[in-house]
N, C-alpha and C positions, 0 to 999 in steps of 0.2 A: 739107133739110139733116139728115143723120143725127145722132142724139143722142150716139152713141158713135163715137169715132175707130176706124178699123180697126187691128187689132194684128197684128204679125208672127206667123208660125207656120203650120204646116200644119193641115189638118183633124184629122189624127191627134193632133197635139200638143194641140190644143184639147179634143178629146174625152177624152183621157186626163189632162188637167191637173186638179190638185186643186182649184184655185180657179175655173177658167174653164168647164170642160166639164160635160156631163150624163152622163158615163159612170159605171161602177160605182165608180171610185176618186175621185169628185168629192164636193163638199158634198152635192149632190142625191142622188147614189148612196148616200151614207151615210144620208141621211134615209129613203130608200126601202127600202134593203136592209141597213142596218147593225146593229151590235150593240144599240144602244139600242132599236131596233124589236123585236128578238127577245129582249130581256132576260128576260122572264117564261119563255119557252120554255127558254132557256139555264139559268136558275136551277133549273127543274124537272128538267132532264136531269142537271145536276150533283148535285143532291140525291139523285137515284135511282141515281147512278153507284156501283157496288159495288167498283170497283178501288181502287188506292192513291190518295192525295190528289193532286189536279191541281196543277201548278205553272205559273206564268207564263201563257202563252197556250194551254196545252193544252186548256182548256175550249172553245176555239173549234172544235177538231176534232170535238167532239160535235155541234155545230150543223150542220145540213144546208143552211144558207143558201148560195146560189151566190155572191152578191156580198158579200165581206167586205173592208173597208178595212184595208190593211196599214200600220200606223203606224210601222214600222221604217225 
């Protein structure tokens, strides 16, 4: 007997779901590729940035991480 009951939804929904999947926009994706993992790199890049002051989420554009979670 399975420990979890099957839930509705397609594989794509599960993969892209924030709480269920393993994709880039999930809990696991944030842990593997998210901002907290790259915090030191981001801070170093922002400190060395010579342009005008960054506002809002502009500092994310400096980072070259492929998988970034969009919290909007």
